[in-house]
N, C-alpha and C positions, 0 to 999 in steps of 0.2 A: 336202371343202374348202368347199363351199357347202352351205347348208341351206335347205329350203323354209321360207317364213315363215308357213305356216299355223299359227296358234297354237292352234287348237282343231280336232281331227279326230274322226272317229267311232270312236275307239279307247278310249273310257272303260271299256268292258266289259273289254277285254283288260288295260288298265293296272291296273284294280282287282283282277282275279283274280291277276295276276302279283304285285302288291304284297302281297296277302294270303298267297299260297302262299310266296313268297320270304321274306317276313317271318317266317313260321312256320318255314320250313326253316332259316333262319339261326340260330335259337335252338338248333337241335339238330344242326347240321352237324358238330360236333366228334365226335359219337358216332353211328356208322353204324347202330347198333341201333335208333335212334329213327325211321328212315325205311325203309319196306319197299315195294319195287316188285314187284308180281306181276301186272302187266298183260300182256294178250295171251298167256296161258299155258293157254288152253282149260280153265279151272277150271269145275267145275259146282257147287261149293259153296265157302264160305269156309274156308280152311285152319284147322286146330285148333291148330297148333304155332307160332303167331305170337309174337314176343317180347312179354312183358307190358308192357314200357315203350314200345311203339310209339306214336309221335306222329302219323306220316304214313303212311297206308296207301292204296296204289293197286291196285285190283282191276278196273280198267276193261278193256274189250274181252275179256271172258271169256264163259262160258255159264251164269252163276249165275242161277237162277230164283227162289230163295227165300232169305230171311234169317231167322235165329232168334236169340233172346235170348242163347243160349249162344255164338253167333259173336262177340259184341261185349262181353259182360259182363266179361271179364277184362282188356279194354283200357281201363282207367279213365282213362288219360291221353291218349286219342286226341283229336286236334284236327282232322285233315284226313282225309276219307274220300272216295275217288273210286270210284263204282260205275257210271259211264256205259258205254253200249254193252254191256249185258248183256241178260238175258231176264226180269228181275224183273217180275212181273205184279201183285203185291199187297204192300203194305208196312204194317206196324204200327209206328208210331214209338215205341211203348213198348219196343221192343228196344234202344233207345238210352238207357234210363233210368239205366244205370250209366256212361254217357259224358257226364257233365255239363260236360266241357270242350270238347265238339265244337263247332267253329266253321265248318267248311267241309264241306258235304255235296253231292255231285254225283250225281244220279240220272237225268240226262238220257239220252235215246236208249235207253229201256227199253220195257216193254209195260204200264206201270202204268195201271190203270183206276180204282182207288180207293185211298185211304189213310186211316189213322186219324189222329186229331188230337192225340195225346199228344206234342207237340213239345218239343224241348230249347230252353230260352230263351237258351242261349249262342250259338245259330246267328247267323253273320254273312253266310253265303253259302249259299243253298238253291236248287238248280237241279232243277226238275221238268219241264223243257221236253222236247219231242219224245217224248211218251208218248201213251197212248191215252185220255186223259181226254175225257169228253163235255162237261163244263162245267169252268170254272176250279176247281181243287182247293183252294178257300179255305174255311176254317171259322173260327169265332170265336176259337179258340185261337191263330190266327196273329197276333192282336192283341197277344199277349204277347211276340212276338219283337222286343223294343225295340232290340236290337243289330243287327238285320238291315239289310244294305246292298244286297245283290244278291238278286233273286228271279226265277227262271225258271219260266214256266208254259206250258201248252198246253191248247187246247180246240177243239171243233168248233162250239160255240155260245157266244155272249156275252150276258150279261144286265147291265143297267145297274148293279145294286147288288152284283155279284159281289165287287168289291174293297172293299166297305164295311168289313169287319172290320179292314182294314189302313189305313184312311183317315187315322188319326192318326200313322202311321209316316212317317218322313222317309227314303225309300229313295233310294239313289244310282243304281240301275240296275234296270230291269225288262225282261226278255226275254220276249216273248210269241210263242209258236209258233202260227201260224194256217195251217199247211200242210194240215190236215184240215178247215178251216173251209168249211161248205157251206150256210150260211143263204141263203135266197132273198129274204128281206125285210130291210129296213133295221133294224139293231139299234143299240143305244147301249151305251157303256161309259164309266164315269167313273173315271178314274185320278187320284186326288187329288194325291199328292205324289211326284214323282220327277224327278231331274235328267236322266236318260237313258232313252229308250224305244227298244227295238229290236224291230221287228215283222218276222217271217219268214213269207213266203207260199209257196204251192206253186210249185215251180220250173218246172213244165211246163204250167201253166194260165194263160190270160189273166186279168189282174187283174180281179176282179169283186166284191171285198169292199166291202160297203156298210154300214159301221159308223160311227156318230158317236162318235168318241173325244175326250173332253175331258180335258186335263191341266193341272194348275196348276204354274207355275214350271218348265216344261220348257225345258232348255237344249240338249240334243242329241237329234236324231231320226234313226234309221237304219231304212231299209226294205230288205229283202233278198228277192231273187227277184221281180222286177217284169217281167212280160211284157205288152207293149202293142202296139196297132195304132191306126190313125186312128179306129177306131170306139169303142174303150173308153178312149181317152186322157182323155176327160172324167170317167170314173169315178174315175180316180186323182186328178185335179185336185180333184174334189169331196171325195174322201176326205182330201186334204191341207188343205182349207179350214179344217176345225175344228182340226187339229193346229198349223197355222201362224198361228193367230189371235193367240196371246199374244205380248207384246212381248219375252219372255225367250229365245225360241228363236234361238240364234246359229249352230248347226251342224247341217247337214242332209246326210245321206249316203245314197246309193243304191248298192246292191251287186247285181251280177249282173242287169243290166238289158238287156232285149231290146226294141227299140222302132224305130219309123220315125223318119226325120229330122224330119218334120213334127211328130210328137208330142213329140220332144225339144225342139224350138224352143218349142212351147207350154208345156212345163214351165218352161223358162228364163223365158219371158214371164210366167208365173204367179208365179214366185218373185222376179222383179225388184223389185217394190215392197214385198216382205215384209221383216221385220226380220232375216232370215237374213244372216249375215255370211260364212259359210264353207260352200261347196257342194262336195261331193266325190262323184264318180261313179267306181266301180271295176267293171271287167269289163263294158264297154258293147259291145253288138252292134247295129249299124244294119242294118235290113232294108228290103225293098221298093224304094223309090226316093228319090232326093235331088234336090229342086228348090229353086229360090230361094224363100226364105220372108221375109216382112216381119217386121221386129223393131223395136220401139220402145224405144230406150234411154232410158227415163225415169230420174229420180233414183232411185238404189238404195242400200241399206245394204250390199250385197254387196261384200266386200273381195277374196275369193279364190275362184277356180273351179279345181278340180283334177279332171282326167279322166285315168285311167290304164287301160291295157290295153283298147284299142279294136279291135274286129273289124268290118270293113266288108264286108257281103255284097252291096253294090251296086257293080257293077264299071264301069258307065258312068254318069257323073254330071258335073255342073258343079263343078269344083274351086273356082271363085270363089264359088259359093253357100255352100260350107262355110267357106272361109277368111274371107269377109266377116263372117259372124256373130261369129266369135271376135275378129277384128282390130279390130272397132269397139266392143267391149265397154268400157264406162266403169267398169272396176274396176282395182284396183291390182296384183293378183297373178293370173297365169294359168299353169296347168300342164297341158300336154297331152303325155303320155308314153306310149311303147309303142303308137304308132298308125301307120297307113300314110301319114301326111301327108308330102307331098314339098315343100311350100312353105308360106309364110305371108306374107300381104299386109302391106304397110307400113300401119300404122294411121293414122287421120286426125290432123290437128294437135291436136285437142282431147282426145286419148287421155290416160289417167291411169296408164298402166302404169309400175310401179316394179319389178316382178318378173316375168320370163318364163322358163318352164322347158319346153323342147321336147326332153326326153331320149328317145332311142331312136325317132327318126323317120327320115325319108329326106331330110332337108334337104341341099341342095347349096350350093356357094359363092355362088350367086345370091341366097340369102336375105338380105333387108334391105339389099341393095346400093342405094346412092343414096337411102336412107331417112333423111330429116332430121327425122322427127316424133317419134322416141323420145328426146326431150330429158330426160324425167323418169326414164327407166329406170336403175335402180341395179344390178340383178342380171340377167344373161342366161346361161342354161344351154342349151347345144346339145350335150350329151354324147351319144355313140353315134349320130352321123348319118353323112352321106356327104361331109363337108367334106374338101378336099384341098389347098387353097392357103392357107398362112398369111398371105401378103401380102394376099389378098382378105379374110381374116378381120379383119386390122387395118384395112383400108379400110372394112369394114362398120361399124366402131365410130366412124368419123370424126365423125359428128354426134351421137353418144350422149354428150352433154356431162356427164351425171350418172352415167355407168356406172362402178361401182367393182369389181364382181365379174363375171368372165367365165370360164365353164367350157366348153371345147371339147375335153374329153378323149374318148378312145375313138373318134377319127375316123381319117382317113388323111392327116393334115396333113404337108406338106413345105415346105421353103423352100430353093430352089435359086438364089436371086439372090445376087450377090456385091457389089453396090453398096451394100447396107445401107440402101437407100432405102425404109423402111417407114413407113406412116402409121398411127398409133394415137391414139385420144383420150387426152389427158393425165391423165384422172381415174382410170384403172384402177389399183387397188392390189392386187387379188387376181386371179391368172391361173393357170388350170389347163390345161396343155397335155400332160398325161400320156397314156400309151397311144396314141401316134401313131408316125410314122416319121421324126421330126425328127432331123437330124444336128447337127454342130458349128455350122453356119451359123445356127442358131436364135438364137444370142446376138447376132447382128447385126440381129435383127428382134424387139425386145421393147419394151413400153411403158416410157418412161423413168422413171416414178415408181412402178413396181410394187414392192410391199412383200413380197408372198407369191407365190412362183413355184413351180409344181409341174411338173417335167419328167420324172418317173419313168417307166420303161418306154418309152424311146425308143431311138435309135441313136447316142447321143452318145459319142464316143471321147475328146474333150478339150475343154477350154474355151479358145478362142483368146485369145492375149494382146492383140492389138489389137482389142478390142471396146468397145462403148459403155459408159460408166460407169453402173452401176446403183447409185448412191449411196444410194438409199432402200431397197434390197432388204434385208429383215430375215430372211426365211425362204426357204430354197432346198431343194427336194427333187429330187435327181437320182439316186435309187435305181434299180436294175435297168437300168443302162446299161452302157457298156464303158469307163468312165473309168479311167485308170491312175494318176492323181495327184489329190491334194486340191487344191481351188481356191485361188487366191491372193486374199487379201482386199484387195489394193491396188485391185482392180476392184470389190469389194463391201465398201465401207468400213463399212457399218452391219449387216453380216450377224451375226445372233445365233442362228439355228437352221439347222443343216445336216443333211440326210438324204442319205447317200451310200452306203448299204449295198448289197450284192449288185452290186458292180461288178468291176473287174479290178485293183484297187489292191494292189500287192505290196510296194512300198517307200515308204510315205507319209513326207512330209518332217517332220522333228522341229521345224521352224520354224513349223509351222502355227499353233500356239497363240500364238506371239509376234506373227505378222502378223495374226491374227484374235482380238484381245484382247476383243472384244465377244461372243464365242461363249458362250452359256449353255446350249446343247444341241446335241450332235452324235451322230448314229447312223451308224457306219461299219463295223458288223459284217458278217459273211458275205462277206468279201473274201478272196482267195487270198494272204494275207500270206506273204512270203518271210522266214523266220526266219533272218536272217544278221546280221552286225555292223551293217549299215545300218539295221536295224529297232530296234536297241537303244535309241537315243536317243528314238525315237518312243514306245516302250513306257514309257520313263522319264517322258516328258512326259505321257502318259496317267495315270500314277500320281500325278502332282503336281496334277491337277485333281480336282474333286469328282466322286463317283460319280453325282451327280444331273445333271452336265453330259454325261457319256459314257453314253448310253443303250445298254442291252444288255451293258454291261461286267460281268463278263468272259466270260459264256457264249457270246456270238456272235462273239468275237474269237479266231480260231484260226489256227494255222500251216497254210499250204497247201503250202509247200515249205520245205526239202527233205523227202524221203520219211521220213527218220528222225524228223522233228519234226511230220509231218502229223497234224492233229487235236489238237495240243498247244495249250492255252490260252496266249495271249500273256503272261498274268501268271505262267505257270510256265516261260516261256522265259528262260533266263539264260545270258549269255556274259560273260566277264571283260573289263574295260576294256583290259587289257594286250594281249589277242589281237585287239582291234578297232582299237587306235590304233597305226598303223605308226610314227609318230614316237616315241611313248612306248616301243614295243617296242625300237626301235633304240637309244634312250637307255639303256634298262634293260640291253640286251645290252652296250653300250659301257661302262657303269659297272661291270657285272659283270666284263667282261674286264679293265678297268683295275684293279679291286680285286684280281682274281686275279693279274694281272701283278705288282702291287706286293707282294702277299703272297709270291708265289713268289720274287721278287727279294730280299725281306727274308730269307726262309728260306735262300735260296742264300748270301746274305752271312753269315748267322748260322752256317750249317753248312759254310761254305767249299766250296760246291758246285763252283765253277770248278776247284778242285784235284781234286775227285773226278771231274769230267768228263774232265779231261785224263788222269787216272789210268786211267779206264775206256777212254778212246780208245787209250792206249798198250797197255793190257792186251788190248784187242780185237784190235789188230794182232798181238800176240804169240799170241793164241789162234788167229787165222786161220793163222799160220805153223805152229802146232803141229799143226793138222789134217792138214797135208800132209807132215809129217816123222814117220817111224816112231819108236817109243819107243826102240829100240836105238841109232838114230842120234842121238837127242837126248841119250841118256845118254853117248855118246862125246864130247859137247861140254863135259862137266864139266871145270873147271880147278882148282876149289877144293873143299876139304872143307867149308868153312863160311864164310858171310858173317856178319860181326858187326855188329849195329845197336845203337848206344848213344848216350847223351847226352854232349856234350862235357864236362859237369860230372863224368862218371864215367870220363873217358878215362884218368885215372891208374891206376885199378884195372884197366882193360882192358889197358893197355900194360905195366903192371908185373906183373900177376898172370896174367890170362887168356891173353893172346897168347903169352908165353914158355912157359907150361906146355903149351899145345897144340902149338906149333911144336917143342918138345922131343920130342914124340911123332910128329914128321914129319907133322903135320896142317897142310895148306896153308890159310892164312887170307886172306880178302879183306876189306880195310879201305878205307873210302872215301877216306882221305887219300892212299893209295898206289896204289889200283887204279882209281879213277874216271878215265875218259878225258876229257882236256880238250877243250872244244868241244861236247860233247854236253850235253843237258839233264840236270838232276839226276834227273828221273823216269826218263829213259832209262837213265842209269847205274845207278840202283837196280834197275831191271828186269833189265839185263844181268848185274849181279852176282848177283842171285838166281837167274837162269837158269843161270849157270855154276858155281853152288855146290850141293854135295850137301845141305848143311844150312844153315839160317839160325838164328843164335844171337841172341837178344834179351836184353839186359841191362836188366832192369826195375828202376826206382827212381822216386821222386817226380820226379826230374829228367827221366827218360824220358817221364813222363806229360805234362810241360809242353812237350815238343818235338813240333811238328807233323810234322817230317820223320821222326822215329822212328815216329810212328803210321802214316805212309804206307808206310814200309818194312815194318812189321808187316802192313798190309793186303795188300800185293803178295805177300808171302811166303805168307800164308795162302791166297791164291787162285792159287798157282803151278800152272798147268795141266800143266806137265811132270811134276809129282809128285802129281797129283790123287788123292786117296785114300791117299797114303803119309804116313809120319810124318816130315816134313821140318822141323819146327819144334822148337827147343830154347829153353825159357824159363828164364832165370836171374834169380831175385829177389835183387838185390843188397841192397836195403833194403826193409823192409815198406811197402806202399802202402795207405793207408786207402781203402775203397770210395768214401767221400764226396769224396775228393780227385780222383777220376778224372772229367774233364768228361763231360757227358752225350753229347756228340757222338762220343766215343771208345767207342762201343758195342761195336766189334770187340774192343778190349782187354778190356773187362769180360767179354765172352763167352769169350774164350780163357782168362782166369784162372779162370773158374768151370768150364770144360769140360776143360781140359788139365792134365796134371801138370807142375809146374815144379820146378827145382832151386833151393834156397835156399842162399845163401852163408853158411856158418856163421861165427859170430864166434870160436868156439874153434878154436885151431890144431890141436888134436887131431883134429878132424873134417875138416880140409882134405883129407886123403888119400882119404877116402871120397868127397868131393865130386868130386875129379879122376878118380877111378875111374869114377864115374857118367858123367862127361863123355866119357871115352874109350870107354865102352861104347855110347854113343849113336851112334858112327860105325861103321857096318857095311859100308862099301864098301872094297874092297881099294885100298890106296894105289897099287899098281902100275897100276891102271886109270887113275887120274887122271894118273899120271906119264906113261903112254903117250900120253894125249891131249895133254899139254903138249909132249912131244917131237914129236908129229905137227904141231902148230901151228908149232913152231919150224922 
């Protein structure tokens, strides 16, 4: 969230190497055969089966002792070769004569004592440091390396003109390993042109190097492994005198320093009037004793002091003596991180601090309380300390009228007041409160004009509704909390960036994007989304916004519940609108039922269903009675030989021909006009007549087809349960009936005419005798039986 403002650090070496290697790797990253990593494999020689197209070869951290021309000759496209940390003791550069594209060669940390000078002119990076050279391995052929940017060397002796062959080269970085340097007398070395010089000394010996080194246009100086006491402190200062003389040196870095407090203050005092703008000290160990030291804060070019990783081996000392030195420095930027400091004094009114970074110390809530002198301070970082009370943190900023960035993350901050009476300086726009133990109440104690707020990794469960208006808030990070809902933008009217992933959100509101119309980035993945109907509208709203707005979509947005959807991406979760909208479902069901009802009603009307229902009802009653009456008893209820069903339009033929002929043969006939019982329904009379008749005769004609009552009589007779399975129907075709004249609803008549044999009334009189004979033959019940039944009823 915040960044150190040290614009130049002692990292040029690293940046350059990374740039060169990464730049080369990017060209070939699409084909893995171009990069071969065989580091740390205990090799004793270069493998012979390397891919010929290899561009990058890493053989570092092995046991290789010799190189031969056959090892490299077939790798004509090789650009990067790493051979550091091996056991190479001799090297003939002519083995690389077939590697004309070689740009990066690392031979550091070997056992080289001498080399040949058949160099490859394409080299940009050559590292020969940390070897066993007696003098600097420079020969005149080095002057041909016009593309060289980095050069690493090592020696135990230095001579003034050792680097003369490369005097005309414009190097970016020179690494000089002097761990084995053992000269007793003062020597000189002229390094003509380089931007960065890194000198590495022996880590376990007191600094005793007495070399006059002069460098032109030096911008960055780094010294590694400096061991000092009060006695040899002047040796280092004398050594630095020549190196810091030029006006171009802006960045000075000390790494792995072990010194007394008094010597450290002397170094500060020496550098104070120098042109150095950025001073960096990494891995500092303070020994012996710490006393109050005088320091003259004269006018200085120094802008920033950074001290990281401090170890204090002095256990009893005056805290004020240490804190005073730093608090009274007239510089703009001060970083003291990873130290055992428990406090920092309020600086004097004349201080010029704009940037203070006290990361990973042991500061408590008392730091800078009632301090009204930090009026120029713009950035304050107190990350990973022992702060506990958010109210006191706000009170600390009361007089820091220029403060814009405050980082107090990684502490143990809480806010347990309920009155919301917090005091903050109004200038804070960036506030980092992450990795604390803050709860919901934190929203009652925030700077009113904050624009960027980081609250991730706390204990926030909800954002209270009655909170102060943060109308200027543009970026809010509440990831890794326990929030169950997305925030309401009525409180954050300017919110444009929201990070709320890894919370407990299961059913986010679909109205979020409507209320937060200024949102241009939201990250809400890794939440336990409950994939039900309630989530459907939210997923639809996500799909309507740009993928650039929803970060992590769709991979980090997955269903957490129910179990059958767990792990499913939200974009693959689909549920119909009908199943989710109760109103729509009820309307759909209602319309369906209404349409079905209307359809059934229309069909009933069209097919005369009420008549059929009444018919079925009557017939059901008859069937129920039939189950309880034995067949012999039912047969004894017969009163008629035949029931005749006919159309009124055919009554003349029935009364004049059919009935007289049958009655002449003592066949008892049941006719509706003389045998229907008054007062009973027509359907009931039809059923009773059919039940009491041995046979049912149907006179078929076009007129019969047009009569609905005739069709009902035919239906009942066909389903007569008393004679189920018997041949109780006699069909007489009085006149031919075309199939297309029979209405579709009379399907029973069609079926009978196609399945049963019927008697056709002949037009010729000569055939009438045969017709009547067939009629008489159709009656197979004894007339006496019917007569007895009639007498019994009488």
